[in-house]
PDBQT receptor file of N, H, CA, C and O in Angstrom, charges set to zero:
ATOM      1  N   MET A   1      -7.799  -0.587 -14.584  1.00  0.00    +0.000 N 
ATOM      2  CA  MET A   1      -6.905  -0.828 -13.893  1.00  0.00    +0.000 C 
ATOM      3  C   MET A   1      -8.371  -2.305 -12.727  1.00  0.00    +0.000 C 
ATOM      4  O   MET A   1      -9.600  -2.261 -12.672  1.00  0.00    +0.000 OA
ATOM      5  N   THR A   2      -7.356  -3.341 -12.053  1.00  0.00    +0.000 N 
ATOM      6  H   THR A   2      -6.358  -3.377 -12.098  1.00  0.00    +0.000 HD
ATOM      7  CA  THR A   2      -8.196  -3.192 -11.275  1.00  0.00    +0.000 C 
ATOM      8  C   THR A   2      -8.096  -3.274  -9.462  1.00  0.00    +0.000 C 
ATOM      9  O   THR A   2      -6.991  -2.815  -9.171  1.00  0.00    +0.000 OA
ATOM     10  N   ALA A   3      -8.550  -3.524  -8.690  1.00  0.00    +0.000 N 
ATOM     11  H   ALA A   3      -9.448  -3.896  -8.926  1.00  0.00    +0.000 HD
ATOM     12  CA  ALA A   3      -8.347  -3.260  -6.868  1.00  0.00    +0.000 C 
ATOM     13  C   ALA A   3      -7.149  -3.854  -6.808  1.00  0.00    +0.000 C 
ATOM     14  O   ALA A   3      -6.199  -3.383  -6.184  1.00  0.00    +0.000 OA
ATOM     15  N   ALA A   4      -7.114  -5.496  -7.798  1.00  0.00    +0.000 N 
ATOM     16  H   ALA A   4      -7.886  -5.878  -8.305  1.00  0.00    +0.000 HD
ATOM     17  CA  ALA A   4      -6.053  -6.133  -7.507  1.00  0.00    +0.000 C 
ATOM     18  C   ALA A   4      -4.566  -5.476  -7.430  1.00  0.00    +0.000 C 
ATOM     19  O   ALA A   4      -3.756  -5.730  -6.538  1.00  0.00    +0.000 OA
ATOM     20  N   SER A   5      -4.326  -4.499  -8.626  1.00  0.00    +0.000 N 
ATOM     21  H   SER A   5      -4.984  -4.292  -9.350  1.00  0.00    +0.000 HD
ATOM     22  CA  SER A   5      -3.364  -3.895  -8.689  1.00  0.00    +0.000 C 
ATOM     23  C   SER A   5      -2.500  -2.653  -7.951  1.00  0.00    +0.000 C 
ATOM     24  O   SER A   5      -1.408  -2.145  -8.205  1.00  0.00    +0.000 OA
ATOM     25  N   VAL A   6      -3.351  -2.450  -7.081  1.00  0.00    +0.000 N 
ATOM     26  H   VAL A   6      -4.238  -2.863  -6.874  1.00  0.00    +0.000 HD
ATOM     27  CA  VAL A   6      -3.483  -1.297  -6.721  1.00  0.00    +0.000 C 
ATOM     28  C   VAL A   6      -2.506  -1.362  -4.959  1.00  0.00    +0.000 C 
ATOM     29  O   VAL A   6      -3.288  -1.752  -4.092  1.00  0.00    +0.000 OA
ATOM     30  N   LYS A   7      -1.847  -1.227  -4.695  1.00  0.00    +0.000 N 
ATOM     31  H   LYS A   7      -1.211  -0.911  -5.399  1.00  0.00    +0.000 HD
ATOM     32  CA  LYS A   7      -0.820  -1.756  -3.507  1.00  0.00    +0.000 C 
ATOM     33  C   LYS A   7      -1.270   0.088  -2.610  1.00  0.00    +0.000 C 
ATOM     34  O   LYS A   7      -1.389   1.158  -3.207  1.00  0.00    +0.000 OA
ATOM     35  N   ILE A   8      -1.378  -0.088  -1.511  1.00  0.00    +0.000 N 
ATOM     36  H   ILE A   8      -1.282  -0.957  -1.026  1.00  0.00    +0.000 HD
ATOM     37  CA  ILE A   8      -1.146   0.721  -0.458  1.00  0.00    +0.000 C 
ATOM     38  C   ILE A   8      -0.497   0.431   0.403  1.00  0.00    +0.000 C 
ATOM     39  O   ILE A   8      -0.685  -0.676   0.908  1.00  0.00    +0.000 OA
ATOM     40  N   GLY A   9       0.480   1.257   0.898  1.00  0.00    +0.000 N 
ATOM     41  H   GLY A   9       0.632   2.157   0.488  1.00  0.00    +0.000 HD
ATOM     42  CA  GLY A   9       1.503   1.464   2.279  1.00  0.00    +0.000 C 
ATOM     43  C   GLY A   9       0.810   1.043   3.405  1.00  0.00    +0.000 C 
ATOM     44  O   GLY A   9      -0.355   1.226   3.757  1.00  0.00    +0.000 OA
ATOM     45  N   ASP A  10       1.702   0.469   3.887  1.00  0.00    +0.000 N 
ATOM     46  H   ASP A  10       2.648   0.321   3.601  1.00  0.00    +0.000 HD
ATOM     47  CA  ASP A  10       0.857   0.618   5.955  1.00  0.00    +0.000 C 
ATOM     48  C   ASP A  10       0.850   1.612   5.909  1.00  0.00    +0.000 C 
ATOM     49  O   ASP A  10      -0.190   2.232   6.135  1.00  0.00    +0.000 OA
ATOM     50  N   GLU A  11       2.374   2.428   5.493  1.00  0.00    +0.000 N 
ATOM     51  H   GLU A  11       3.218   1.925   5.310  1.00  0.00    +0.000 HD
ATOM     52  CA  GLU A  11       1.938   4.187   6.449  1.00  0.00    +0.000 C 
ATOM     53  C   GLU A  11       0.487   4.822   6.298  1.00  0.00    +0.000 C 
ATOM     54  O   GLU A  11       0.156   5.730   7.061  1.00  0.00    +0.000 OA
ATOM     55  N   ALA A  12      -0.319   4.387   5.389  1.00  0.00    +0.000 N 
ATOM     56  H   ALA A  12      -0.051   3.650   4.769  1.00  0.00    +0.000 HD
ATOM     57  CA  ALA A  12      -1.440   5.225   4.958  1.00  0.00    +0.000 C 
ATOM     58  C   ALA A  12      -2.523   4.288   5.441  1.00  0.00    +0.000 C 
ATOM     59  O   ALA A  12      -3.453   4.012   4.684  1.00  0.00    +0.000 OA
ATOM     60  N   LYS A  13      -2.447   3.735   6.782  1.00  0.00    +0.000 N 
ATOM     61  H   LYS A  13      -1.692   3.960   7.397  1.00  0.00    +0.000 HD
ATOM     62  CA  LYS A  13      -3.170   2.630   6.982  1.00  0.00    +0.000 C 
ATOM     63  C   LYS A  13      -4.480   3.597   7.382  1.00  0.00    +0.000 C 
ATOM     64  O   LYS A  13      -5.671   3.317   7.246  1.00  0.00    +0.000 OA
ATOM     65  N   GLU A  14      -3.802   4.996   7.993  1.00  0.00    +0.000 N 
ATOM     66  H   GLU A  14      -2.835   5.224   8.103  1.00  0.00    +0.000 HD
ATOM     67  CA  GLU A  14      -4.754   5.887   9.960  1.00  0.00    +0.000 C 
ATOM     68  C   GLU A  14      -4.896   6.644   8.012  1.00  0.00    +0.000 C 
ATOM     69  O   GLU A  14      -6.126   6.649   7.955  1.00  0.00    +0.000 OA
ATOM     70  N   TYR A  15      -4.590   7.012   7.078  1.00  0.00    +0.000 N 
ATOM     71  H   TYR A  15      -3.591   7.008   7.125  1.00  0.00    +0.000 HD
ATOM     72  CA  TYR A  15      -5.609   7.862   6.910  1.00  0.00    +0.000 C 
ATOM     73  C   TYR A  15      -7.362   7.548   5.472  1.00  0.00    +0.000 C 
ATOM     74  O   TYR A  15      -8.071   8.331   4.840  1.00  0.00    +0.000 OA
ATOM     75  N   ILE A  16      -7.302   5.758   5.621  1.00  0.00    +0.000 N 
ATOM     76  H   ILE A  16      -6.726   5.121   6.135  1.00  0.00    +0.000 HD
ATOM     77  CA  ILE A  16      -7.590   5.702   4.477  1.00  0.00    +0.000 C 
ATOM     78  C   ILE A  16      -9.470   5.653   5.159  1.00  0.00    +0.000 C 
ATOM     79  O   ILE A  16     -10.448   5.842   4.435  1.00  0.00    +0.000 OA
ATOM     80  N   GLU A  17      -9.520   5.421   6.330  1.00  0.00    +0.000 N 
ATOM     81  H   GLU A  17      -8.726   5.267   6.918  1.00  0.00    +0.000 HD
ATOM     82  CA  GLU A  17     -10.626   6.080   6.911  1.00  0.00    +0.000 C 
ATOM     83  C   GLU A  17     -11.537   7.198   6.873  1.00  0.00    +0.000 C 
ATOM     84  O   GLU A  17     -12.728   7.342   7.150  1.00  0.00    +0.000 OA
ATOM     85  N   TYR A  18      -9.743   8.653   6.040  1.00  0.00    +0.000 N 
ATOM     86  H   TYR A  18      -8.776   8.536   5.815  1.00  0.00    +0.000 HD
ATOM     87  CA  TYR A  18      -9.834   9.460   7.126  1.00  0.00    +0.000 C 
ATOM     88  C   TYR A  18     -11.437  10.371   6.269  1.00  0.00    +0.000 C 
ATOM     89  O   TYR A  18     -11.814  10.072   5.136  1.00  0.00    +0.000 OA
ATOM     90  N   ARG A  19     -12.115  11.434   7.133  1.00  0.00    +0.000 N 
ATOM     91  H   ARG A  19     -11.809  11.677   8.053  1.00  0.00    +0.000 HD
ATOM     92  CA  ARG A  19     -13.030  11.786   6.075  1.00  0.00    +0.000 C 
ATOM     93  C   ARG A  19     -12.895  13.676   6.377  1.00  0.00    +0.000 C 
ATOM     94  O   ARG A  19     -12.779  14.012   7.556  1.00  0.00    +0.000 OA
ATOM     95  N   PRO A  20     -12.915  14.569   5.512  1.00  0.00    +0.000 N 
ATOM     96  CA  PRO A  20     -12.606  15.515   6.261  1.00  0.00    +0.000 C 
ATOM     97  C   PRO A  20     -13.737  16.037   6.156  1.00  0.00    +0.000 C 
ATOM     98  O   PRO A  20     -14.662  15.325   5.765  1.00  0.00    +0.000 OA
ATOM     99  N   SER A  21     -13.995  17.575   6.514  1.00  0.00    +0.000 N 
ATOM    100  H   SER A  21     -13.243  18.153   6.831  1.00  0.00    +0.000 HD
ATOM    101  CA  SER A  21     -15.579  18.394   6.720  1.00  0.00    +0.000 C 
ATOM    102  C   SER A  21     -15.282  18.804   5.106  1.00  0.00    +0.000 C 
ATOM    103  O   SER A  21     -14.375  18.442   4.357  1.00  0.00    +0.000 OA
ATOM    104  N   GLU A  22     -16.731  19.951   4.828  1.00  0.00    +0.000 N 
ATOM    105  H   GLU A  22     -17.468  20.245   5.437  1.00  0.00    +0.000 HD
ATOM    106  CA  GLU A  22     -16.102  20.362   3.411  1.00  0.00    +0.000 C 
ATOM    107  C   GLU A  22     -16.333  21.443   3.712  1.00  0.00    +0.000 C 
ATOM    108  O   GLU A  22     -17.327  22.135   3.492  1.00  0.00    +0.000 OA
ATOM    109  N   THR A  23     -15.025  21.736   4.458  1.00  0.00    +0.000 N 
ATOM    110  H   THR A  23     -14.217  21.174   4.636  1.00  0.00    +0.000 HD
ATOM    111  CA  THR A  23     -14.718  23.218   5.022  1.00  0.00    +0.000 C 
ATOM    112  C   THR A  23     -13.148  23.236   5.363  1.00  0.00    +0.000 C 
ATOM    113  O   THR A  23     -12.558  24.112   5.995  1.00  0.00    +0.000 OA
ATOM    114  N   SER A  24     -12.567  21.979   4.756  1.00  0.00    +0.000 N 
ATOM    115  H   SER A  24     -13.047  21.268   4.243  1.00  0.00    +0.000 HD
ATOM    116  CA  SER A  24     -11.462  21.107   5.541  1.00  0.00    +0.000 C 
ATOM    117  C   SER A  24     -10.477  21.612   3.805  1.00  0.00    +0.000 C 
ATOM    118  O   SER A  24     -11.129  21.412   2.780  1.00  0.00    +0.000 OA
ATOM    119  N   VAL A  25      -9.305  22.096   3.663  1.00  0.00    +0.000 N 
ATOM    120  H   VAL A  25      -8.775  22.259   4.495  1.00  0.00    +0.000 HD
ATOM    121  CA  VAL A  25      -8.612  21.918   2.766  1.00  0.00    +0.000 C 
ATOM    122  C   VAL A  25      -7.267  21.297   3.359  1.00  0.00    +0.000 C 
ATOM    123  O   VAL A  25      -6.714  21.535   4.433  1.00  0.00    +0.000 OA
ATOM    124  N   PHE A  26      -6.898  20.397   2.292  1.00  0.00    +0.000 N 
ATOM    125  H   PHE A  26      -7.347  20.204   1.419  1.00  0.00    +0.000 HD
ATOM    126  CA  PHE A  26      -5.564  19.324   3.243  1.00  0.00    +0.000 C 
ATOM    127  C   PHE A  26      -4.280  18.996   1.919  1.00  0.00    +0.000 C 
ATOM    128  O   PHE A  26      -4.684  18.893   0.762  1.00  0.00    +0.000 OA
ATOM    129  N   LYS A  27      -3.491  18.922   2.075  1.00  0.00    +0.000 N 
ATOM    130  H   LYS A  27      -3.163  19.006   3.016  1.00  0.00    +0.000 HD
ATOM    131  CA  LYS A  27      -2.369  18.744   1.050  1.00  0.00    +0.000 C 
ATOM    132  C   LYS A  27      -2.149  17.799   1.137  1.00  0.00    +0.000 C 
ATOM    133  O   LYS A  27      -2.284  17.365   2.282  1.00  0.00    +0.000 OA
ATOM    134  N   MET A  28      -1.539  16.524  -0.220  1.00  0.00    +0.000 N 
ATOM    135  H   MET A  28      -1.430  16.875  -1.150  1.00  0.00    +0.000 HD
ATOM    136  CA  MET A  28      -2.019  14.852  -0.429  1.00  0.00    +0.000 C 
ATOM    137  C   MET A  28      -1.321  14.784  -1.814  1.00  0.00    +0.000 C 
ATOM    138  O   MET A  28      -1.463  15.105  -2.994  1.00  0.00    +0.000 OA
ATOM    139  N   LYS A  29      -0.667  14.307  -1.138  1.00  0.00    +0.000 N 
ATOM    140  H   LYS A  29      -0.552  14.046  -0.179  1.00  0.00    +0.000 HD
ATOM    141  CA  LYS A  29       1.271  13.112  -1.743  1.00  0.00    +0.000 C 
ATOM    142  C   LYS A  29       0.640  11.745  -1.755  1.00  0.00    +0.000 C 
ATOM    143  O   LYS A  29       0.449  10.837  -0.946  1.00  0.00    +0.000 OA
ATOM    144  N   ILE A  30       0.254  12.143  -3.781  1.00  0.00    +0.000 N 
ATOM    145  H   ILE A  30       0.409  12.881  -4.438  1.00  0.00    +0.000 HD
ATOM    146  CA  ILE A  30       0.375  10.555  -4.356  1.00  0.00    +0.000 C 
ATOM    147  C   ILE A  30       1.366  10.289  -5.154  1.00  0.00    +0.000 C 
ATOM    148  O   ILE A  30       1.734  11.095  -6.009  1.00  0.00    +0.000 OA
ATOM    149  N   THR A  31       2.097   8.759  -4.918  1.00  0.00    +0.000 N 
ATOM    150  H   THR A  31       1.798   8.105  -4.224  1.00  0.00    +0.000 HD
ATOM    151  CA  THR A  31       3.408   8.499  -5.610  1.00  0.00    +0.000 C 
ATOM    152  C   THR A  31       2.565   7.133  -5.852  1.00  0.00    +0.000 C 
ATOM    153  O   THR A  31       1.795   6.455  -5.172  1.00  0.00    +0.000 OA
ATOM    154  N   GLY A  32       3.124   7.068  -7.220  1.00  0.00    +0.000 N 
ATOM    155  H   GLY A  32       3.750   7.618  -7.772  1.00  0.00    +0.000 HD
ATOM    156  CA  GLY A  32       2.638   5.789  -8.537  1.00  0.00    +0.000 C 
ATOM    157  C   GLY A  32       4.166   5.375  -9.057  1.00  0.00    +0.000 C 
ATOM    158  O   GLY A  32       5.221   5.969  -8.831  1.00  0.00    +0.000 OA
ATOM    159  N   GLU A  33       4.005   4.515  -9.603  1.00  0.00    +0.000 N 
ATOM    160  H   GLU A  33       3.148   4.032  -9.787  1.00  0.00    +0.000 HD
ATOM    161  CA  GLU A  33       4.468   3.412 -10.440  1.00  0.00    +0.000 C 
ATOM    162  C   GLU A  33       3.942   2.264 -11.311  1.00  0.00    +0.000 C 
ATOM    163  O   GLU A  33       3.298   1.220 -11.205  1.00  0.00    +0.000 OA
ATOM    164  N   SER A  34       4.784   3.284 -12.554  1.00  0.00    +0.000 N 
ATOM    165  H   SER A  34       5.307   4.131 -12.640  1.00  0.00    +0.000 HD
ATOM    166  CA  SER A  34       3.638   2.413 -13.864  1.00  0.00    +0.000 C 
ATOM    167  C   SER A  34       4.991   2.195 -14.539  1.00  0.00    +0.000 C 
ATOM    168  O   SER A  34       5.824   3.101 -14.571  1.00  0.00    +0.000 OA
ATOM    169  N   MET A  35       5.193   1.098 -15.032  1.00  0.00    +0.000 N 
ATOM    170  H   MET A  35       4.516   0.361 -15.006  1.00  0.00    +0.000 HD
ATOM    171  CA  MET A  35       6.245   0.746 -16.506  1.00  0.00    +0.000 C 
ATOM    172  C   MET A  35       7.779   1.179 -15.662  1.00  0.00    +0.000 C 
ATOM    173  O   MET A  35       8.622   1.810 -16.300  1.00  0.00    +0.000 OA
ATOM    174  N   GLY A  36       7.987   0.878 -14.538  1.00  0.00    +0.000 N 
ATOM    175  H   GLY A  36       7.302   0.365 -14.020  1.00  0.00    +0.000 HD
ATOM    176  CA  GLY A  36       9.075   0.837 -13.965  1.00  0.00    +0.000 C 
ATOM    177  C   GLY A  36       9.613   2.196 -14.442  1.00  0.00    +0.000 C 
ATOM    178  O   GLY A  36      10.757   2.353 -14.867  1.00  0.00    +0.000 OA
ATOM    179  N   MET A  37       8.424   3.439 -14.304  1.00  0.00    +0.000 N 
ATOM    180  H   MET A  37       7.494   3.311 -13.959  1.00  0.00    +0.000 HD
ATOM    181  CA  MET A  37       8.248   4.610 -13.743  1.00  0.00    +0.000 C 
ATOM    182  C   MET A  37       7.949   4.935 -12.597  1.00  0.00    +0.000 C 
ATOM    183  O   MET A  37       7.011   4.339 -12.068  1.00  0.00    +0.000 OA
ATOM    184  N   LYS A  38       8.773   6.157 -11.739  1.00  0.00    +0.000 N 
ATOM    185  H   LYS A  38       9.535   6.641 -12.169  1.00  0.00    +0.000 HD
ATOM    186  CA  LYS A  38       7.550   6.397 -11.038  1.00  0.00    +0.000 C 
ATOM    187  C   LYS A  38       7.217   8.313 -10.734  1.00  0.00    +0.000 C 
ATOM    188  O   LYS A  38       7.821   9.358 -10.972  1.00  0.00    +0.000 OA
ATOM    189  N   ARG A  39       6.050   7.958 -10.159  1.00  0.00    +0.000 N 
ATOM    190  H   ARG A  39       5.559   7.109  -9.966  1.00  0.00    +0.000 HD
ATOM    191  CA  ARG A  39       5.449   9.526 -10.757  1.00  0.00    +0.000 C 
ATOM    192  C   ARG A  39       5.302  10.044  -9.321  1.00  0.00    +0.000 C 
ATOM    193  O   ARG A  39       5.448   9.199  -8.438  1.00  0.00    +0.000 OA
ATOM    194  N   GLU A  40       5.022  11.368  -8.937  1.00  0.00    +0.000 N 
ATOM    195  H   GLU A  40       4.904  12.055  -9.654  1.00  0.00    +0.000 HD
ATOM    196  CA  GLU A  40       4.344  11.693  -7.174  1.00  0.00    +0.000 C 
ATOM    197  C   GLU A  40       4.011  13.233  -7.540  1.00  0.00    +0.000 C 
ATOM    198  O   GLU A  40       4.570  14.137  -8.161  1.00  0.00    +0.000 OA
ATOM    199  N   VAL A  41       3.217  13.114  -7.070  1.00  0.00    +0.000 N 
ATOM    200  H   VAL A  41       2.763  12.380  -6.566  1.00  0.00    +0.000 HD
ATOM    201  CA  VAL A  41       1.713  14.176  -7.270  1.00  0.00    +0.000 C 
ATOM    202  C   VAL A  41       2.095  14.841  -5.965  1.00  0.00    +0.000 C 
ATOM    203  O   VAL A  41       2.725  14.263  -5.079  1.00  0.00    +0.000 OA
ATOM    204  N   ASN A  42       1.548  16.463  -5.885  1.00  0.00    +0.000 N 
ATOM    205  H   ASN A  42       1.037  16.932  -6.605  1.00  0.00    +0.000 HD
ATOM    206  CA  ASN A  42       1.474  16.611  -4.201  1.00  0.00    +0.000 C 
ATOM    207  C   ASN A  42       0.716  17.925  -4.614  1.00  0.00    +0.000 C 
ATOM    208  O   ASN A  42       1.267  18.835  -5.234  1.00  0.00    +0.000 OA
ATOM    209  N   CYS A  43      -0.781  17.942  -4.158  1.00  0.00    +0.000 N 
ATOM    210  H   CYS A  43      -1.228  17.202  -3.655  1.00  0.00    +0.000 HD
ATOM    211  CA  CYS A  43      -1.902  18.583  -3.922  1.00  0.00    +0.000 C 
ATOM    212  C   CYS A  43      -2.314  18.918  -2.903  1.00  0.00    +0.000 C 
ATOM    213  O   CYS A  43      -2.102  18.339  -1.838  1.00  0.00    +0.000 OA
ATOM    214  N   LYS A  44      -3.264  20.348  -3.134  1.00  0.00    +0.000 N 
ATOM    215  H   LYS A  44      -3.436  20.818  -4.000  1.00  0.00    +0.000 HD
ATOM    216  CA  LYS A  44      -3.970  21.086  -2.609  1.00  0.00    +0.000 C 
ATOM    217  C   LYS A  44      -5.448  20.743  -2.672  1.00  0.00    +0.000 C 
ATOM    218  O   LYS A  44      -5.960  21.117  -3.728  1.00  0.00    +0.000 OA
ATOM    219  N   CYS A  45      -6.418  20.026  -1.684  1.00  0.00    +0.000 N 
ATOM    220  H   CYS A  45      -6.002  19.722  -0.827  1.00  0.00    +0.000 HD
ATOM    221  CA  CYS A  45      -7.491  19.587  -1.692  1.00  0.00    +0.000 C 
ATOM    222  C   CYS A  45      -8.519  20.077  -0.877  1.00  0.00    +0.000 C 
ATOM    223  O   CYS A  45      -8.264  20.757   0.116  1.00  0.00    +0.000 OA
ATOM    224  N   TYR A  46     -10.384  19.605  -1.427  1.00  0.00    +0.000 N 
ATOM    225  H   TYR A  46     -10.591  19.052  -2.234  1.00  0.00    +0.000 HD
ATOM    226  CA  TYR A  46     -11.077  19.634  -0.292  1.00  0.00    +0.000 C 
ATOM    227  C   TYR A  46     -12.474  18.757  -1.203  1.00  0.00    +0.000 C 
ATOM    228  O   TYR A  46     -12.427  18.496  -2.405  1.00  0.00    +0.000 OA
ATOM    229  N   VAL A  47     -13.461  18.473  -0.420  1.00  0.00    +0.000 N 
ATOM    230  H   VAL A  47     -13.499  18.686   0.557  1.00  0.00    +0.000 HD
ATOM    231  CA  VAL A  47     -14.172  17.517  -0.566  1.00  0.00    +0.000 C 
ATOM    232  C   VAL A  47     -15.640  18.535  -0.488  1.00  0.00    +0.000 C 
ATOM    233  O   VAL A  47     -16.097  19.475   0.164  1.00  0.00    +0.000 OA
ATOM    234  N   LYS A  48     -16.001  17.618  -1.645  1.00  0.00    +0.000 N 
ATOM    235  H   LYS A  48     -15.630  16.855  -2.175  1.00  0.00    +0.000 HD
ATOM    236  CA  LYS A  48     -17.623  18.754  -1.312  1.00  0.00    +0.000 C 
ATOM    237  C   LYS A  48     -18.474  17.568  -2.464  1.00  0.00    +0.000 C 
ATOM    238  O   LYS A  48     -17.948  17.114  -3.480  1.00  0.00    +0.000 OA
ATOM    239  N   ASP A  49     -19.705  17.289  -2.039  1.00  0.00    +0.000 N 
ATOM    240  H   ASP A  49     -20.132  17.658  -1.214  1.00  0.00    +0.000 HD
ATOM    241  CA  ASP A  49     -20.662  16.944  -2.682  1.00  0.00    +0.000 C 
ATOM    242  C   ASP A  49     -20.342  15.615  -2.697  1.00  0.00    +0.000 C 
ATOM    243  O   ASP A  49     -20.911  14.921  -3.540  1.00  0.00    +0.000 OA
ATOM    244  N   LYS A  50     -19.301  14.939  -1.710  1.00  0.00    +0.000 N 
ATOM    245  H   LYS A  50     -18.838  15.502  -1.026  1.00  0.00    +0.000 HD
ATOM    246  CA  LYS A  50     -18.583  13.695  -1.460  1.00  0.00    +0.000 C 
ATOM    247  C   LYS A  50     -17.351  13.297  -2.605  1.00  0.00    +0.000 C 
ATOM    248  O   LYS A  50     -16.902  12.254  -3.082  1.00  0.00    +0.000 OA
ATOM    249  N   LYS A  51     -17.153  14.403  -2.712  1.00  0.00    +0.000 N 
ATOM    250  H   LYS A  51     -17.518  15.250  -2.324  1.00  0.00    +0.000 HD
ATOM    251  CA  LYS A  51     -15.944  14.582  -4.797  1.00  0.00    +0.000 C 
ATOM    252  C   LYS A  51     -14.487  15.073  -4.513  1.00  0.00    +0.000 C 
ATOM    253  O   LYS A  51     -14.224  16.004  -5.274  1.00  0.00    +0.000 OA
ATOM    254  N   VAL A  52     -13.533  14.788  -3.744  1.00  0.00    +0.000 N 
ATOM    255  H   VAL A  52     -13.747  14.032  -3.126  1.00  0.00    +0.000 HD
ATOM    256  CA  VAL A  52     -12.908  15.603  -4.226  1.00  0.00    +0.000 C 
ATOM    257  C   VAL A  52     -12.305  16.984  -4.550  1.00  0.00    +0.000 C 
ATOM    258  O   VAL A  52     -11.351  16.229  -4.362  1.00  0.00    +0.000 OA
ATOM    259  N   ARG A  53     -11.963  17.972  -4.782  1.00  0.00    +0.000 N 
ATOM    260  H   ARG A  53     -12.738  18.585  -4.936  1.00  0.00    +0.000 HD
ATOM    261  CA  ARG A  53     -11.689  19.191  -5.570  1.00  0.00    +0.000 C 
ATOM    262  C   ARG A  53     -10.710  19.246  -5.051  1.00  0.00    +0.000 C 
ATOM    263  O   ARG A  53     -10.525  19.157  -3.838  1.00  0.00    +0.000 OA
ATOM    264  N   TYR A  54      -9.473  19.489  -6.359  1.00  0.00    +0.000 N 
ATOM    265  H   TYR A  54      -9.623  19.561  -7.345  1.00  0.00    +0.000 HD
ATOM    266  CA  TYR A  54      -8.395  19.926  -6.298  1.00  0.00    +0.000 C 
ATOM    267  C   TYR A  54      -7.973  21.525  -6.509  1.00  0.00    +0.000 C 
ATOM    268  O   TYR A  54      -7.815  21.634  -7.725  1.00  0.00    +0.000 OA
ATOM    269  N   LEU A  55      -7.780  22.501  -6.036  1.00  0.00    +0.000 N 
ATOM    270  H   LEU A  55      -7.909  22.412  -5.048  1.00  0.00    +0.000 HD
ATOM    271  CA  LEU A  55      -7.052  23.647  -5.239  1.00  0.00    +0.000 C 
ATOM    272  C   LEU A  55      -5.968  24.006  -6.663  1.00  0.00    +0.000 C 
ATOM    273  O   LEU A  55      -6.045  24.745  -7.645  1.00  0.00    +0.000 OA
ATOM    274  N   GLU A  56      -4.564  22.635  -5.905  1.00  0.00    +0.000 N 
ATOM    275  H   GLU A  56      -4.502  22.035  -5.108  1.00  0.00    +0.000 HD
ATOM    276  CA  GLU A  56      -3.447  23.088  -6.445  1.00  0.00    +0.000 C 
ATOM    277  C   GLU A  56      -2.714  21.675  -6.987  1.00  0.00    +0.000 C 
ATOM    278  O   GLU A  56      -2.701  20.651  -6.304  1.00  0.00    +0.000 OA
ATOM    279  N   TRP A  57      -2.166  21.768  -8.194  1.00  0.00    +0.000 N 
ATOM    280  H   TRP A  57      -2.177  22.600  -8.749  1.00  0.00    +0.000 HD
ATOM    281  CA  TRP A  57      -1.721  19.774  -8.217  1.00  0.00    +0.000 C 
ATOM    282  C   TRP A  57      -0.192  20.012  -9.380  1.00  0.00    +0.000 C 
ATOM    283  O   TRP A  57      -0.127  20.335 -10.566  1.00  0.00    +0.000 OA
ATOM    284  N   ARG A  58       0.606  19.757  -8.608  1.00  0.00    +0.000 N 
ATOM    285  H   ARG A  58       0.553  19.495  -7.645  1.00  0.00    +0.000 HD
ATOM    286  CA  ARG A  58       2.013  19.604  -9.365  1.00  0.00    +0.000 C 
ATOM    287  C   ARG A  58       2.099  17.887  -9.307  1.00  0.00    +0.000 C 
ATOM    288  O   ARG A  58       1.550  17.078  -8.559  1.00  0.00    +0.000 OA
ATOM    289  N   GLU A  59       2.999  17.730 -10.391  1.00  0.00    +0.000 N 
ATOM    290  H   GLU A  59       3.445  18.387 -10.999  1.00  0.00    +0.000 HD
ATOM    291  CA  GLU A  59       3.534  16.714 -10.880  1.00  0.00    +0.000 C 
ATOM    292  C   GLU A  59       4.778  16.797 -10.819  1.00  0.00    +0.000 C 
ATOM    293  O   GLU A  59       5.148  17.861 -11.317  1.00  0.00    +0.000 OA
ATOM    294  N   ASP A  60       5.849  15.997 -10.334  1.00  0.00    +0.000 N 
ATOM    295  H   ASP A  60       5.548  15.134  -9.930  1.00  0.00    +0.000 HD
ATOM    296  CA  ASP A  60       7.563  15.647 -10.518  1.00  0.00    +0.000 C 
ATOM    297  C   ASP A  60       7.757  14.439 -11.267  1.00  0.00    +0.000 C 
ATOM    298  O   ASP A  60       8.896  14.032 -11.498  1.00  0.00    +0.000 OA
TER     299      ASP A  60
């Protein structure tokens, strides 16, 4: 996937620069579309060693 094919909605702009501390657990919703099919993921995660670590992952 090229960066040109990724589209981020305007409502996400305030979160693009979000940098949680390593003690923060947060919820994230990811919505995507491929070949006309829409997918949604809800997860709980935290950041450790500059990588997102997932505690829960639920796909709809």
